[in-house]
C-alpha positions as CSV (number, residue, x, y, z in Angstrom):
1,M,185.4,101.8,66.4
2,F,185.6,105.5,65.9
3,F,181.8,106.1,65.6
4,K,180.3,103.4,67.8
5,P,177.5,104.6,70.1
6,F,178.6,106.1,73.3
7,T,176.6,106.1,76.5
8,G,178.0,109.4,77.9
9,L,179.8,110.7,80.9
10,L,178.0,111.5,84.2
11,A,176.6,115.0,84.0
12,L,178.6,117.6,86.0
13,G,177.3,120.0,88.6
14,A,175.6,119.8,92.0
15,L,172.0,120.3,92.7
16,I,171.1,123.6,94.3
17,S,169.2,123.5,97.7
18,A,165.8,125.1,97.9
19,S,165.2,128.6,99.2
20,V,162.2,130.1,100.9
21,L,162.5,133.4,99.1
22,P,160.1,134.1,96.2
23,P,161.4,134.3,92.6
24,T,161.1,137.4,90.5
25,N,158.7,137.5,87.6
26,E,161.4,137.5,85.0
27,Q,163.0,134.3,86.2
28,A,159.8,132.5,87.0
29,I,157.9,133.3,83.8
30,L,160.0,132.2,80.8
31,S,157.2,131.7,78.2
32,N,156.4,134.3,75.6
33,P,154.4,137.0,77.4
34,S,152.5,137.9,74.2
35,S,150.6,134.6,74.5
36,H,149.5,135.4,78.1
37,S,147.3,138.1,79.6
38,H,148.6,140.4,82.3
39,H,146.4,138.5,84.8
40,E,147.9,135.2,83.8
41,H,151.4,136.6,84.1
42,Q,150.7,137.8,87.7
43,E,148.9,134.5,88.6
44,N,151.8,132.3,87.4
45,A,154.6,134.5,88.7
46,F,155.6,132.0,91.3
47,T,155.1,128.9,89.3
48,R,158.0,126.6,88.3
49,P,158.2,126.2,84.5
50,T,156.8,122.9,83.3
51,W,159.2,120.2,81.9
52,F,158.0,121.0,78.4
53,E,158.7,124.7,78.9
54,S,162.2,123.7,80.3
55,A,162.7,121.6,77.1
56,L,161.8,124.7,75.0
57,L,164.4,126.8,76.9
58,A,167.0,124.1,76.5
59,R,166.4,123.8,72.7
60,R,166.5,127.6,72.5
61,M,169.9,127.7,74.3
62,L,171.2,125.1,71.8
63,A,169.9,127.2,68.9
64,L,171.7,130.3,70.2
65,S,175.0,128.5,71.1
66,S,178.1,128.6,68.8
67,S,180.3,126.6,71.2
68,G,180.0,124.2,74.1
69,V,182.2,122.1,76.4
70,I,182.7,118.5,75.2
71,S,183.8,116.1,77.8
72,T,185.7,112.9,76.9
73,V,188.0,110.4,78.7
74,F,191.6,109.7,78.0
75,P,192.3,106.1,76.8
76,D,193.7,103.7,79.4
77,P,196.5,102.9,78.8
78,I,197.7,105.9,76.9
79,P,198.9,104.8,73.5
80,P,202.7,104.3,73.0
81,N,204.6,107.3,71.6
82,S,201.9,109.6,72.7
83,R,202.8,113.0,74.2
84,T,200.0,112.7,76.7
85,P,201.2,111.9,80.2
86,A,200.6,108.3,81.3
87,S,199.2,109.6,84.6
88,V,196.0,111.0,83.0
89,A,195.0,107.6,81.6
90,G,191.2,107.1,82.2
91,L,190.7,110.7,83.4
92,P,188.0,113.0,82.0
93,I,188.8,116.3,80.2
94,G,186.4,119.0,79.1
95,L,187.3,121.3,76.2
96,R,185.3,124.0,74.4
97,E,184.5,123.1,70.7
98,Y,182.5,124.8,67.9
99,I,178.9,123.6,67.5
100,A,175.8,124.7,65.7
101,D,172.1,123.8,65.7
102,C,172.0,123.7,61.9
103,D,170.3,120.4,61.1
104,R,167.4,122.3,59.4
105,A,170.0,123.8,56.9
106,L,171.4,120.5,55.9
107,P,170.4,118.8,52.6
108,D,167.2,116.8,52.9
109,K,169.1,113.5,52.5
110,L,171.2,114.4,55.6
111,S,168.8,116.3,57.8
112,F,167.0,114.6,60.7
113,G,164.3,117.2,60.6
114,D,165.7,119.7,63.0
115,N,165.4,117.4,66.0
116,G,168.0,118.9,68.3
117,D,171.1,116.9,67.2
118,P,173.9,119.6,67.1
119,T,176.5,119.7,64.3
120,I,180.1,119.8,65.5
121,L,183.3,121.0,63.8
122,A,185.8,118.2,64.6
123,L,189.6,118.6,64.2
124,R,191.3,115.2,64.0
125,I,194.3,116.4,65.9
126,A,192.3,117.8,68.8
127,T,192.3,116.0,72.1
128,T,188.5,115.8,72.2
129,F,188.3,113.9,68.9
130,R,191.4,111.8,69.5
131,N,189.8,110.5,72.7
132,I,186.5,109.8,70.9
133,G,188.5,108.0,68.2
134,A,190.0,105.8,70.9
135,G,186.5,104.8,72.2
136,S,185.7,107.5,74.7
137,N,182.1,108.3,75.8
138,V,181.1,111.9,75.0
139,T,178.9,114.7,76.5
140,L,178.2,118.2,75.4
141,E,177.5,120.9,78.0
142,L,175.8,124.2,77.2
143,D,175.1,127.1,79.6
144,W,173.8,130.6,79.8
145,W,176.3,131.8,82.4
146,E,177.8,134.5,80.2
147,H,174.5,136.4,80.3
148,L,174.7,137.0,84.1
149,E,174.7,140.8,83.8
150,E,171.6,140.8,81.6
151,A,169.5,138.6,83.9
152,V,167.8,140.0,87.0
153,P,168.5,138.5,90.4
154,V,166.3,135.6,91.2
155,Y,165.6,136.9,94.7
156,P,165.0,140.6,95.3
157,G,167.7,142.2,97.3
158,L,170.3,139.5,96.7
159,P,173.1,139.6,94.2
160,R,173.0,137.8,90.8
161,S,174.2,134.3,90.8
162,P,175.5,132.3,87.8
163,A,174.1,129.1,89.5
164,A,170.6,130.6,88.9
165,L,171.1,130.5,85.1
166,P,170.3,127.4,83.1
167,R,172.6,124.7,81.7
168,V,172.0,121.4,79.9
169,T,174.3,118.4,79.3
170,L,173.6,116.3,76.2
171,F,174.6,112.6,76.1
172,G,175.0,110.8,72.8
173,Y,177.4,109.6,70.2
174,L,179.1,111.1,67.1
175,D,177.7,110.5,63.6
176,P,180.1,111.6,60.8
177,L,178.7,113.8,58.1
178,P,179.9,113.6,54.5
179,S,181.8,116.5,52.9
180,L,179.1,119.1,52.4
181,S,181.1,121.5,50.3
182,H,184.6,123.0,50.0
183,H,185.5,126.2,51.8
184,D,188.4,128.6,51.9
185,A,187.9,129.6,55.5
186,V,190.7,128.2,57.8
187,W,189.6,125.2,60.0
188,L,186.5,124.2,57.9
189,P,186.5,120.8,56.3
190,G,187.9,121.0,52.8
191,A,189.7,124.3,53.3
192,S,192.8,124.5,51.2
193,R,194.7,126.6,53.8
194,S,193.7,124.7,56.9
195,P,196.6,123.7,59.1
196,H,194.8,120.6,60.4
197,A,192.4,118.0,58.9
198,S,188.8,118.4,60.1
199,F,185.4,117.0,59.4
200,W,181.7,117.7,60.3
201,A,180.0,115.4,62.7
202,R,176.6,115.3,64.4
203,L,176.0,114.5,68.0
204,I,173.0,112.1,68.1
205,V,171.4,113.0,71.4
206,T,170.3,110.1,73.5
207,Q,169.7,111.8,76.9
208,A,169.6,115.4,78.2
209,Y,170.2,116.5,81.8
210,W,168.8,119.9,82.7
211,I,169.5,122.3,85.5
212,G,167.3,125.3,85.0
213,G,168.7,127.2,88.0
214,F,167.7,127.1,91.7
215,G,165.6,124.1,92.4
216,D,162.8,125.9,94.1
217,V,161.9,127.9,91.0
218,Q,163.3,125.8,88.1
219,Q,163.3,122.1,87.0
220,I,166.3,120.0,87.6
221,G,166.7,116.5,86.2
222,W,166.4,114.3,83.1
223,M,164.4,115.6,80.2
224,D,162.0,113.6,78.0
225,V,164.1,112.9,74.9
226,T,160.9,112.5,72.8
227,E,160.0,116.1,73.7
228,W,163.6,117.2,73.0
229,K,163.5,115.8,69.5
230,G,159.9,116.9,68.8
231,I,160.5,120.6,69.4
232,R,161.0,122.9,66.4
233,Q,161.6,126.7,66.0
234,W,158.1,127.8,65.4
235,S,155.9,124.9,66.5
236,S,156.3,121.4,67.9
237,S,154.8,118.0,67.6
238,V,154.9,117.5,71.3
239,G,153.8,119.4,74.4
240,D,151.4,122.3,73.9
241,G,152.7,122.9,70.3
242,R,154.9,125.9,71.0
243,G,158.3,126.2,69.5
244,W,161.6,127.5,71.0
245,E,160.9,130.9,69.5
246,D,158.0,131.2,71.9
247,V,160.3,131.4,75.0
248,R,163.1,133.6,76.2
249,L,166.1,132.8,78.4
250,P,166.8,134.9,81.5
251,G,167.9,138.4,80.6
252,E,167.1,137.9,76.9
253,K,165.1,140.7,75.3
254,Q,161.7,140.0,73.7
255,R,161.7,140.5,69.9
């Protein structure tokens, strides 16, 4: 029962209404400028990114993220002898957990080919994983809101807005990973000094809901999961062949 497939919680967040003000170049053009001429950059300055470009951005955000908010639902009824208040039975809770986009670093027999299924550090005692163990659905939310100060305002003359920055919610189910190695670092599976038992798990992504920012200059909606899973770091088997290294998120410096 612990690792049965989950269909996921409803994605959180409201859609942003359109604005008549034009976007700035940095927010509108998110693909690698080295692959475009100055003329093309100017010509496409007010063009909403395609869905494939949005998928590249989402995969890049996953690659750069070390944590995310995992949402689960408390069991109903709450199990006997639990310290959890009975009044929260059936209610959702979102808690930040450690994650990593490290499938490409796993042994060949375990890797899914770097297809965007994040690895999660799961503590058995933690509320998130106790709820999953009781049969809860699960989603993982990632966002770029901490980079507000680095990003330029979407509309000239108006203040920066966190709502203009991208976020994605991943739906799926947990797949346990076998013990990969033993570590001495506290919290890691197999650590001799860890105060709590833990294990590695992989979130098998079944759906992805994207909010790129304000709806007049960014895509909002459900992503093509085939595109999500076909994107790689340097190239892709889908779209125009670019990888997530060919795009930059708002405020991120070119390398």
